[in-house]
GUZALUM-751886 format. One record per residue (C-alpha): z, x, y; residue in three letters. Coordinates in Angstrom, 2 decimals, decimal comma. Each point is the difference from the previous one (the first is absolute). Layout:
BEGIN
REC        w        u        v  resn
REC        Z        X        Y   ALA
...
This chain:
BEGIN
REC        w        u        v  resn
REC   -44,39   -63,02    69,40   UNK
REC    -3,71     0,72     0,56   UNK
REC    -1,03    -2,87    -2,27   UNK
REC     2,28    -2,32     1,91   UNK
REC    -1,63     0,98     3,30   UNK
REC    -3,52    -0,42    -1,37   UNK
REC     0,12    -3,75     0,51   UNK
REC    -2,96    -1,88    -1,33   UNK
REC    -0,66     2,66    -2,64   UNK
REC    -1,83    -1,31    -3,02   UNK
REC     2,86     0,94    -2,31   UNK
REC     2,16    -2,54     1,84   UNK
REC    -2,69    -2,72    -0,24   UNK
REC     0,24    -0,84     3,68   UNK
REC    -3,63     0,22     1,02   UNK
REC    -1,45     2,43     2,52   UNK
REC     1,72     3,09     1,34   UNK
REC     1,84    -0,13     3,33   UNK
REC    -0,16     3,05     2,31   UNK
REC     2,81    -0,48     2,51   UNK
REC     3,42    -1,46    -0,64   UNK
REC     3,56    -0,34     1,25   UNK
REC     2,83     1,27    -2,23   UNK
REC     3,37    -1,73     0,24   UNK
REC     2,96     1,19    -2,06   UNK
REC     3,76    -0,12    -0,08   UNK
REC     2,17     3,10     0,39   UNK
REC     0,37     0,64    -3,72   UNK
REC    -3,74    -0,15    -0,68   UNK
REC    -0,74     2,09     3,08   UNK
REC     2,12     2,73    -1,55   UNK
REC    -1,82    -0,44    -3,30   UNK
REC    -3,32     0,76     1,66   UNK
REC     1,10     2,59     2,56   UNK
REC     0,10     3,06    -2,33   UNK
REC    -3,29    -1,04    -1,62   UNK
REC    -2,29    -0,95     2,88   UNK
REC     0,30     1,39     3,51   UNK
REC    -1,50    -1,53     3,13   UNK
REC    -3,34     1,72    -0,63   UNK
REC    -0,12    -1,41    -3,53   UNK
REC     0,67    -3,51     1,29   UNK
REC    -2,83     0,33     2,47   UNK
REC    -2,32     1,23    -2,75   UNK
REC     0,86    -3,17    -1,94   UNK
REC    -0,93    -2,15     3,00   UNK
REC     3,51    -0,76     1,25   UNK
REC    -0,20    -0,42     3,77   UNK
REC     3,56    -1,26     0,52   UNK
REC     3,18     0,55    -2,03   UNK
REC     2,96    -2,24     0,90   UNK
REC     3,43    -0,90    -1,31   UNK
REC     0,30    -3,58    -1,18   UNK
REC     3,20    -0,49     2,02   UNK
REC    -1,50     1,20     3,27   UNK
REC    -1,39    -2,27     2,68   UNK
REC    -3,76    -0,18    -0,60   UNK
REC    -3,00    -1,43     1,81   UNK
REC    -2,89    -1,84    -1,67   UNK
REC    -2,99     2,00    -1,26   UNK
REC    -2,56    -2,75    -0,45   UNK
REC    -2,96     1,97    -1,35   UNK
REC     1,59     2,41    -2,48   UNK
REC     1,35    -0,71    -3,51   UNK
REC     3,57     1,01    -0,72   UNK
REC     1,64     1,71    -2,97   UNK
REC     3,69    -0,74    -0,55   UNK
REC     1,93     2,57    -2,04   UNK
REC     3,59    -1,22    -0,31   UNK
REC     2,85    -0,54    -2,41   UNK
REC     0,19    -3,50    -1,53   UNK
REC     2,92    -1,38     2,01   UNK
REC     0,51    -3,48     1,50   UNK
REC     0,05     1,51     3,49   UNK
REC    -3,36     1,73    -0,44   UNK
REC    -1,62    -3,08    -1,52   UNK
REC     1,28    -2,15     2,88   UNK
REC    -1,44     2,49     2,50   UNK
REC    -3,39    -0,01    -1,74   UNK
REC    -0,08    -3,81     0,03   UNK
REC     0,85     0,00     3,71   UNK
REC    -2,84     2,43     0,76   UNK
REC    -2,49    -2,13    -1,94   UNK
REC     1,11    -3,21     1,67   UNK
REC    -0,38     1,57     3,45   UNK
REC    -3,49     1,21    -0,85   UNK
REC     0,74     3,65     0,73   UNK
REC    -2,67     1,28    -2,40   UNK
REC    -3,25    -1,44    -1,44   UNK
REC     0,99     0,72    -3,61   UNK
REC     2,79     1,89    -1,74   UNK
REC     0,51     1,98    -3,20   UNK
REC     3,61    -0,06    -1,17   UNK
REC     1,13     3,01    -2,05   UNK
REC     3,55    -0,02    -1,36   UNK
REC     1,62     3,36    -0,77   UNK
REC     1,56    -1,40    -3,17   UNK
REC    -0,37    -3,13    -2,10   UNK
REC     0,39    -3,12     2,13   UNK
REC     2,34    -2,64    -1,49   UNK
REC    -1,65    -3,32    -0,83   UNK
REC     2,10    -1,92     2,52   UNK
REC    -1,23     2,20     2,86   UNK
REC    -3,62    -0,46    -1,01   UNK
REC     0,55    -3,74    -0,15   UNK
REC     1,64     0,08     3,43   UNK
REC    -2,97     1,90     1,46   UNK
REC    -2,52    -2,35    -1,58   UNK
REC     1,89    -3,12     1,06   UNK
REC     0,29     1,08     3,63   UNK
REC    -3,64     1,07     0,51   UNK
REC    -1,29    -3,16    -1,68   UNK
REC     2,30    -2,10     2,17   UNK
REC    -1,35     1,64     3,16   UNK
REC    -3,62    -0,20    -1,16   UNK
REC    -0,48     3,78     0,12   UNK
REC    -0,28     0,79    -3,71   UNK
REC    -3,64     1,08     0,46   UNK
REC     1,20     2,97     2,08   UNK
REC     1,89     1,51    -2,97   UNK
REC    -2,74     2,09    -1,62   UNK
REC     2,13     1,54    -2,73   UNK
REC     3,52     0,65    -1,28   UNK
REC     0,81     3,05    -2,13   UNK
REC     2,96     1,65    -1,74   UNK
REC    -0,59     3,69     0,74   UNK
REC     2,92     1,60    -1,91   UNK
REC     0,61     2,50     2,80   UNK
REC     3,75    -0,35     0,40   UNK
REC     0,61     3,76     0,07   UNK
REC    -0,89     2,98     2,17   UNK
REC    -2,03     2,88    -1,42   UNK
REC     1,04     3,29     1,60   UNK
REC    -2,18     2,27    -2,13   UNK
REC    -1,98    -0,17    -3,26   UNK
REC     3,25     0,73    -1,89   UNK
REC     2,68    -1,64     2,18   UNK
REC     0,70    -3,56     1,08   UNK
REC     2,89    -1,91     1,52   UNK
REC     0,91    -3,68    -0,13   UNK
REC     1,04     0,36     3,65   UNK
REC     3,38    -1,65    -0,51   UNK
REC     2,25     2,37     1,97   UNK
REC     3,24    -1,95    -0,60   UNK
REC    -0,55    -0,73    -3,67   UNK
REC     3,17     1,70    -1,24   UNK
REC     2,19    -1,77     2,55   UNK
REC    -1,64    -3,37    -0,65   UNK
REC     0,68     0,14    -3,73   UNK
REC     3,43     1,66    -0,01   UNK
REC     1,67    -1,46     3,07   UNK
REC     3,13    -2,04    -0,88   UNK
REC    -1,10    -2,52     2,63   UNK
REC    -3,36    -0,64    -1,71   UNK
REC    -0,26    -3,36    -1,73   UNK
REC    -1,74    -0,50    -3,34   UNK
REC    -2,85    -1,71     1,86   UNK
REC    -0,42     2,96     2,35   UNK
REC    -0,03     2,44    -2,92   UNK
REC    -2,53    -2,09    -1,89   UNK
REC    -2,19    -0,26     3,08   UNK
REC     0,06     3,76     0,49   UNK
REC    -0,73     0,67    -3,67   UNK
REC    -3,03    -2,26     0,31   UNK
REC    -1,25     2,21     2,84   UNK
REC     0,42     3,07    -2,20   UNK
REC    -1,86    -1,68    -2,85   UNK
REC    -2,84    -1,03     2,34   UNK
REC    -0,38     3,62     1,06   UNK
REC     0,04     1,42    -3,52   UNK
REC    -2,44    -2,64    -1,24   UNK
REC    -2,32     0,88     2,89   UNK
REC     0,09     3,66    -1,03   UNK
REC    -0,83    -0,88    -3,62   UNK
REC    -2,90    -2,25     1,01   UNK
REC    -1,35     2,60     2,43   UNK
REC     0,12     2,77    -2,64   UNK
REC    -1,23    -2,34    -2,78   UNK
REC     3,04     0,94    -2,09   UNK
REC     1,78    -2,00    -2,69   UNK
REC     3,10     2,13    -0,58   UNK
REC     2,88     0,14    -2,41   UNK
REC     3,06    -0,64     2,18   UNK
REC     3,20     1,94    -0,61   UNK
REC     3,33    -0,54     1,77   UNK
REC     3,77     0,32    -0,53   UNK
REC     1,71    -3,21    -1,14   UNK
REC     2,41    -2,15     1,96   UNK
REC    -0,99     1,08     3,51   UNK
REC    -2,24    -1,20     2,81   UNK
REC    -2,77     2,11    -1,52   UNK
REC    -0,01    -2,22    -3,07   UNK
REC    -0,28    -3,10     2,17   UNK
REC    -3,04     1,52     1,70   UNK
REC    -1,51     1,12    -3,31   UNK
REC     0,37    -3,36    -1,72   UNK
REC    -1,38    -1,91     2,98   UNK
REC    -2,94     2,40     0,22   UNK
REC    -0,63    -0,40    -3,72   UNK
REC     0,04    -3,78     0,47   UNK
REC    -2,50     0,17     2,87   UNK
REC    -2,34     2,19    -2,06   UNK
REC     0,20    -2,45    -2,93   UNK
REC    -0,79    -2,92     2,31   UNK
REC    -3,09     1,73     1,36   UNK
REC    -1,25     0,95    -3,46   UNK
REC     0,57    -3,53    -1,25   UNK
REC    -1,95    -1,51     2,91   UNK
REC    -3,33     0,95    -1,55   UNK
REC    -2,73     2,52     0,71   UNK
REC     0,64     0,06     3,76   UNK
REC     3,56     1,22    -0,51   UNK
REC    -0,94     2,41    -2,78   UNK
REC    -2,76     1,52     2,12   UNK
REC     2,62     1,10     2,54   UNK
REC     1,22     2,60    -2,51   UNK
REC    -3,38     0,80    -1,54   UNK
REC    -1,45     3,32     1,03   UNK
REC    -3,47    -1,08    -1,08   UNK
REC     0,24    -3,28     1,94   UNK
REC    -1,99    -1,78    -2,71   UNK
REC     0,14    -3,74     0,37   UNK
REC     1,34    -1,96    -2,90   UNK
REC     2,74     2,46    -0,89   UNK
REC     3,17    -1,45    -1,46   UNK
REC     3,44     1,34    -0,76   UNK
REC    -1,01     0,37    -3,62   UNK
REC    -3,31     1,79     0,59   UNK
REC     1,15     2,38     2,75   UNK
REC     3,38     1,17    -1,31   UNK
REC    -0,12     3,79    -0,45   UNK
REC     2,09     1,91    -2,50   UNK
REC     3,42     1,21     1,07   UNK
REC    -1,24     3,61     0,14   UNK
REC    -2,64    -0,98     2,56   UNK
REC     2,34    -1,86     2,32   UNK
REC     2,04     1,59     2,77   UNK
REC     3,78    -0,27     0,12   UNK
REC     1,65    -1,58     3,04   UNK
REC     3,63     1,09     0,35   UNK
REC     2,05    -2,26     2,25   UNK
REC     3,38     1,47     0,91   UNK
REC     2,94    -1,00     2,12   UNK
REC     0,58     2,28     2,96   UNK
REC     3,52     0,62    -1,36   UNK
REC    -1,52     2,01    -2,84   UNK
REC    -0,76     2,84     2,40   UNK
REC     1,94    -0,43     3,24   UNK
REC     0,14     3,76     0,47   UNK
REC    -3,71     0,14     0,84   UNK
REC     0,54    -2,26     3,02   UNK
REC     2,79     2,22     1,33   UNK
REC    -1,04     3,55    -0,83   UNK
REC    -1,24     2,23     2,79   UNK
REC    -3,60     0,84    -0,79   UNK
REC    -2,07     3,18     0,09   UNK
REC    -3,61    -1,12    -0,48   UNK
REC    -2,47    -0,76     2,79   UNK
REC    -0,61    -3,71    -0,63   UNK
REC     3,65    -0,81    -0,67   UNK
REC     1,16     1,90     3,10   UNK
REC    -2,55    -1,78     2,20   UNK
REC     1,38    -3,34    -1,15   UNK
REC     3,65     1,04     0,15   UNK
REC     0,07     1,88     3,30   UNK
REC    -2,98    -1,39     1,94   UNK
REC     0,25    -3,61    -1,19   UNK
REC    -3,46    -0,11    -1,57   UNK
REC    -0,93    -3,59    -0,86   UNK
REC    -3,33    -1,30    -1,28   UNK
REC    -1,44     3,51     0,41   UNK
REC     0,86     0,13     3,72   UNK
REC     2,75     1,95     1,73   UNK
REC     1,30     0,78     3,47   UNK
REC     0,08     3,77     0,62   UNK
REC     1,65     1,74     2,98   UNK
REC    -2,59     2,36     1,48   UNK
REC     0,31     2,78     2,58   UNK
REC    -3,13     1,29     1,74   UNK
REC    -0,58     3,75    -0,23   UNK
REC    -0,49     0,88     3,64   UNK
REC     1,82     1,68     2,84   UNK
REC     0,85    -3,26     1,75   UNK
REC     3,46    -1,26    -1,03   UNK
REC    -0,83    -3,44    -1,39   UNK
REC     2,65    -1,89    -1,98   UNK
REC    -0,84    -0,89    -3,61   UNK
REC    -1,77    -3,30    -0,54   UNK
REC    -0,54    -2,14    -3,08   UNK
REC    -3,39    -0,25    -1,65   UNK
REC    -1,05    -2,38    -2,77   UNK
REC    -1,79     1,56    -2,95   UNK
REC    -1,68    -2,01    -2,77   UNK
REC    -1,04     1,60    -3,28   UNK
REC    -3,57    -0,63    -1,08   UNK
REC    -1,71    -0,19    -3,36   UNK
REC    -2,10     3,09     0,74   UNK
REC     2,97     2,18     0,97   UNK
REC    -0,49     2,85    -2,46   UNK
REC     3,04     1,93     1,22   UNK
REC     2,33    -2,92    -0,69   UNK
REC    -1,63    -0,64    -3,37   UNK
REC     0,51     3,62    -1,02   UNK
REC     3,50     0,61     1,38   UNK
REC     1,86    -3,33     0,23   UNK
REC     2,06     0,89    -3,08   UNK
REC     0,52     3,68     0,86   UNK
REC     3,31     1,47     1,08   UNK
REC     0,38     0,49     3,73   UNK
REC    -0,29     3,83     0,07   UNK
REC    -3,31    -0,25    -1,88   UNK
REC    -1,24    -2,61     2,48   UNK
REC     0,88     2,22     2,94   UNK
REC    -1,99     2,85    -1,54   UNK
REC    -2,91    -2,37    -0,70   UNK
REC    -0,01    -1,05     3,67   UNK
REC    -0,26     3,63     1,07   UNK
REC    -2,80     0,65    -2,50   UNK
REC    -1,91    -3,08     1,21   UNK
REC     0,30     1,17     3,61   UNK
REC    -1,25     3,48    -0,91   UNK
REC    -2,91    -1,44    -1,98   UNK
REC    -0,94    -2,21     2,95   UNK
REC     0,08     3,02     2,30   UNK
REC    -2,24     2,03    -2,31   UNK
REC    -2,51    -2,85    -0,21   UNK
REC    -0,02    -0,37     3,75   UNK
REC    -0,56     3,73     0,52   UNK
REC    -2,80    -0,05    -2,57   UNK
REC    -1,68    -2,86     1,86   UNK
REC     0,19     1,94     3,26   UNK
REC    -1,35     3,19    -1,60   UNK
REC    -2,91    -1,75    -1,72   UNK
REC    -1,04    -1,92     3,09   UNK
REC     0,17     2,95     2,35   UNK
REC    -2,58     2,13    -1,81   UNK
REC    -2,80    -2,29    -1,17   UNK
REC    -2,45    -2,66     1,18   UNK
REC    -0,71    -1,45     3,40   UNK
REC     2,50    -1,65     2,24   UNK
REC    -1,21    -3,49    -0,95   UNK
REC     0,25     0,74    -3,72   UNK
REC     3,46     1,48     0,47   UNK
REC     1,21    -3,06     1,86   UNK
REC    -1,39    -2,35    -2,66   UNK
REC     1,65     1,96    -2,82   UNK
REC     3,30     0,10     1,86   UNK
REC    -0,06    -3,71     0,64   UNK
REC    -0,64    -0,66    -3,71   UNK
REC     3,08     2,02    -0,95   UNK
REC     2,29    -1,37     2,67   UNK
REC     0,97    -3,33    -1,69   UNK
REC     1,13     1,73    -3,19   UNK
REC     1,94     2,61     1,91   UNK
REC     1,65    -2,58     2,22   UNK
REC     1,10    -1,97    -3,06   UNK
REC     1,50     3,13    -1,56   UNK
REC     1,68     0,79     3,29   UNK
REC     1,51    -3,46     0,25   UNK
REC     1,48     0,14    -3,52   UNK
REC     1,35     3,54     0,45   UNK
REC     1,48    -0,95     3,35   UNK
REC     1,67    -3,07    -1,54   UNK
REC     1,54     1,87    -2,93   UNK
REC     1,07     2,87     2,25   UNK
REC     1,92    -2,45     2,18   UNK
REC     1,47    -1,82    -3,01   UNK
REC     1,13     3,24    -1,65   UNK
REC     1,40     1,28     3,29   UNK
REC     2,01    -3,19     0,50   UNK
REC     1,36     0,27    -3,55   UNK
REC     0,82     3,66     0,54   UNK
REC     2,05    -0,85     3,08   UNK
REC     1,92    -2,63    -1,98   UNK
REC     0,68     2,45    -2,82   UNK
REC     1,27     2,72     2,33   UNK
REC     2,06    -2,29     2,23   UNK
REC     1,70    -1,83    -2,86   UNK
REC    -0,01     2,81    -2,61   UNK
REC    -1,67    -2,42    -2,41   UNK
REC    -0,95     2,74    -2,44   UNK
REC     3,71     0,65    -0,57   UNK
REC     0,59    -3,65    -0,80   UNK
REC    -2,92     0,01    -2,41   UNK
REC     1,25     3,14    -1,75   UNK
REC     3,55    -1,33    -0,26   UNK
REC    -1,05    -3,39    -1,39   UNK
REC    -2,42     1,60    -2,43   UNK
REC     2,82     2,03    -1,55   UNK
REC     2,44    -2,88    -0,51   UNK
REC    -1,36    -0,82    -3,46   UNK
REC     0,03     3,59    -1,28   UNK
REC     3,38     1,33     1,17   UNK
REC     3,66    -0,84    -0,51   UNK
REC     1,61    -2,96     1,71   UNK
REC     2,50     2,21     1,78   UNK
REC    -2,74     2,14     1,53   UNK
REC    -1,91    -3,10     1,10   UNK
REC     3,07    -1,53     1,64   UNK
REC     0,76     3,23     1,86   UNK
REC    -3,57     0,18     1,29   UNK
REC    -0,06    -3,60     1,22   UNK
REC     3,38     0,46     1,71   UNK
REC    -1,42     2,94     1,95   UNK
REC    -3,05    -2,05     0,98   UNK
REC     2,10    -2,95     1,13   UNK
REC     2,22     2,22     2,17   UNK
REC    -2,86     2,08     1,41   UNK
REC    -0,85    -1,28     3,48   UNK
REC    -3,16     2,12     0,26   UNK
REC    -1,92    -1,10    -3,08   UNK
REC    -1,71    -3,36     0,00   UNK
REC     0,77    -3,42     1,41   UNK
REC     2,72    -2,31    -1,22   UNK
REC    -2,68    -1,91    -1,93   UNK
REC    -1,00     3,23    -1,79   UNK
REC     3,63     0,56    -0,98   UNK
REC     0,37    -3,59    -1,21   UNK
REC    -3,11     0,27    -2,14   UNK
REC     1,18     3,26    -1,55   UNK
REC     3,36    -1,54    -0,91   UNK
REC    -1,68    -3,02    -1,58   UNK
REC    -2,30     2,29    -1,99   UNK
REC     3,04     1,89    -1,33   UNK
REC     1,73    -3,27    -0,96   UNK
REC    -3,07    -1,15    -1,95   UNK
REC    -0,63     3,39    -1,60   UNK
REC     3,63     0,59    -1,03   UNK
REC     1,21    -3,45    -1,14   UNK
REC     3,03     1,54    -1,75   UNK
REC     1,73     0,92     3,27   UNK
REC     3,52    -1,39     0,16   UNK
REC     0,97    -2,68     2,51   UNK
REC     2,22     2,38     2,05   UNK
REC    -2,85     2,52     0,24   UNK
REC    -2,42    -2,66     1,21   UNK
REC     2,49    -1,44     2,47   UNK
REC     0,74     3,44     1,40   UNK
REC    -3,67     0,56     0,75   UNK
REC    -0,30    -3,48     1,54   UNK
REC     2,96     0,80     2,26   UNK
REC    -1,71     3,20     1,18   UNK
REC    -3,19    -1,96     0,76   UNK
REC     1,94    -2,68     1,84   UNK
REC     1,80     2,64     2,06   UNK
REC    -3,43     1,15     1,21   UNK
REC    -0,78    -3,58     1,15   UNK
REC    -2,27    -0,58    -2,99   UNK
REC    -0,88    -3,44    -1,32   UNK
REC     1,73    -0,41    -3,36   UNK
REC    -1,49    -3,40    -0,84   UNK
REC    -2,67     1,63    -2,16   UNK
REC     2,60     1,75    -2,12   UNK
REC     1,99    -3,20    -0,25   UNK
REC    -3,06    -1,82    -1,29   UNK
REC    -0,62     2,67    -2,65   UNK
REC     3,64    -0,25    -1,08   UNK
REC    -0,35    -3,77    -0,24   UNK
REC    -3,20     0,38    -2,01   UNK
REC     1,71     2,46    -2,30   UNK
REC     2,88    -2,39    -0,59   UNK
REC    -2,24    -2,82    -1,20   UNK
REC    -2,33     1,97    -2,20   UNK
REC    -0,12     3,23    -1,93   UNK
REC    -2,07     1,78     2,61   UNK
REC    -1,22     3,47    -0,82   UNK
REC    -2,17     2,29     2,03   UNK
REC    -3,44     1,05    -1,24   UNK
REC     0,34     2,65    -2,65   UNK
REC    -1,44     3,05     1,70   UNK
REC    -0,62     2,89    -2,35   UNK
REC    -2,37     2,94     0,30   UNK
REC    -3,41    -0,88    -1,38   UNK
REC    -1,18     1,91    -3,09   UNK
REC    -0,90     3,54     0,93   UNK
REC     1,21    -0,38     3,56   UNK
REC     2,54     2,34     1,61   UNK
REC     3,32    -1,24     1,26   UNK
REC     0,71    -0,89     3,58   UNK
REC    -1,32     2,67     2,34   UNK
REC     2,23     1,93     2,40   UNK
REC     0,14    -0,38     3,50   UNK
REC   -36,28     7,60    25,54   UNK
REC    -3,27    -0,83    -1,22   UNK
REC    -2,92    -0,97     2,21   UNK
REC    -2,82    -2,57    -0,12   UNK
REC    -0,40    -3,69     0,86   UNK
REC     1,21    -1,43    -3,32   UNK
REC     2,76     2,58    -0,23   UNK
REC     1,28    -1,06     3,38   UNK
REC    -0,14    -3,65    -1,02   UNK
REC     1,91     0,51    -3,25   UNK
REC     2,46     2,40     1,58   UNK
REC     0,68    -2,36     2,87   UNK
REC     0,44    -3,07    -2,16   UNK
REC     2,01     1,53    -2,86   UNK
REC     1,20     3,40     1,20   UNK
REC     3,21    -0,94     1,81   UNK
REC     0,76    -2,55    -2,66   UNK
REC    -0,39     2,53    -2,80   UNK
REC     2,25     2,48     1,77   UNK
REC     2,63    -2,67     0,63   UNK
REC    -0,04    -1,15    -3,61   UNK
REC     0,23     3,57    -1,27   UNK
REC     2,96     0,69     2,25   UNK
REC     1,64    -3,28    -1,02   UNK
REC    -0,44     0,70    -3,71   UNK
REC     1,41     3,51     0,27   UNK
REC     2,82    -1,25     2,20   UNK
REC     0,96    -2,43    -2,71   UNK
REC     1,00     2,83    -2,31   UNK
REC     1,48     1,99     2,84   UNK
REC     2,32    -2,90     0,78   UNK
REC     2,02     0,73    -3,09   UNK
REC    -2,15    -0,76    -3,03   UNK
REC     0,51     3,51    -1,35   UNK
REC     3,61    -0,91    -0,67   UNK
REC    -0,99    -3,14    -1,93   UNK
REC    -2,48     1,47    -2,47   UNK
REC     2,71     0,56    -2,62   UNK
REC     1,01    -3,67    -0,01   UNK
REC    -1,72    -1,09    -3,19   UNK
REC     0,43    -3,27    -1,91   UNK
REC     1,19     0,18    -3,57   UNK
REC    -2,06    -1,91    -2,54   UNK
REC     1,96    -2,92    -1,39   UNK
REC    -0,67    -3,12    -2,03   UNK
REC     1,50    -3,22     1,36   UNK
REC     1,07    -3,06    -1,91   UNK
REC    -3,09    -1,83     1,27   UNK
REC    -2,21     2,28    -2,08   UNK
REC     1,84    -1,02    -3,16   UNK
REC    -0,68    -3,71     0,39   UNK
REC    -3,54     0,26    -1,33   UNK
REC     1,22     1,68    -3,20   UNK
REC     1,65    -2,62    -2,23   UNK
REC     2,68     2,14    -1,64   UNK
REC     0,61     2,74     2,55   UNK
REC     2,67    -1,66     2,12   UNK
REC     2,11    -1,56    -2,71   UNK
REC    -0,15    -3,39     1,74   UNK
REC    -1,65    -3,27    -0,87   UNK
REC    -2,93    -1,16     2,10   UNK
REC    -1,94    -3,23     0,12   UNK
REC    -3,70     0,39    -0,75   UNK
REC    -2,33    -2,84     0,97   UNK
REC    -3,53     0,31    -1,31   UNK
REC    -1,59    -2,58     2,32   UNK
REC    -1,33    -1,98    -2,94   UNK
REC     2,76     0,73    -2,46   UNK
REC     3,72     0,55     0,57   UNK
REC     2,05     2,56    -1,90   UNK
REC     3,41     1,60     0,33   UNK
REC     0,11     3,74    -0,56   UNK
REC     3,03     2,26    -0,19   UNK
């Protein structure tokens, strides 16, 4: 992203550097860049204006423009229109994925025809058709991927088109990470179609010469070829491509870790979420919604995103108490030493760091509080406990438990009940048809939507669908049962004092709201079927292994 914005950089062979620029992108590419570069980062890179390509725009006659868009006919037509109208003095076109030859020819033909070819300063394939959420997590940002591939109404052309989008995203990840992987997938499913097309795209790039080979070369040495750069199998990563059907339970299970709960209950998307917030004051103000965006330097999120919710609540309280101690130490140190001017200078130097800590603690306190309210109101910990036990107890016990949940009008929403029933169906595939129908009837009597269960039954009828094999990991237990003085002191106390008290009260109130009753809800350690895919002989199934340069079938 930064290299793309540094137009005119010597590495791009475009002459002198340009300071100020306009950035124009489509919605998909905007979402690619949003988690990576905030508004301040764009300004640091010289971006004075960031616009959507489909919005109505006015000419900017003295500033070069960077286009960052997907290679679609609509985007190319819009770029040509902008050039013909003379909106910008020169443009740099960056495609998020590889642009098809026919689109490049269309772009060239139109700008030559209008006599504006000299305004096109460069065209690049950036291989950025994915969204990086953290150093260890990315998404292809295709929210309806499962529906697009599995819908009975989808034509072969639609499926192929969507698979090409998936392949573009995976290829972008491989190029960005300089990885030439061994690809592993189950045979006969959509995953194999993706894997074989990805393998074909990798072969085409490697066969195109040094330029294509350099995309996967960590050293970036010019003149590399497929033959000279191929690492041994032990040095290459493994890319496992799986159909979502392999582990449907994961999509439906109620969760109990911080990151998963934020996405499930607060709708977190692209590291941003809408959180209901209530001000802690005596004035009765109704709750309002606040947008929070996670940042790269958020140490609390980095440390606790994968922790269970009770541990996160305790960590929030500890962070608030640590903030309070630091604040009190600042006040004590400033009240007994130095002159007033020195005290003020020292306090001002510490204020930015303390304000940043305050902002992060305040954000996570509000997030955890919102999650706590959801847990208490919907009894989500009971759903998590019940679903977690399905794989380790008898079918009769599981059916009795889900019947009680379905008939209980106080625990959870109808969606929670539907999810729990679907989890049971996937976890206990040996249930008889009358047993399943009886549970569906109970759900329907509660005005629940049974279309999800009907789809799972249809899926089960056309394939031998089994749930992930969940067994306790080696060595793991089974499922768990349910006043200072002074100028600087006054400054620090005034700026941070009320805030520190409010955060401390909020953190302690989080536990007081009912967290003590949730501490015993512990996840059991289990291995899912996904973990077995990387081990050739562990699952007892045949998988297709594509080596990128060589193709082999392994059992």
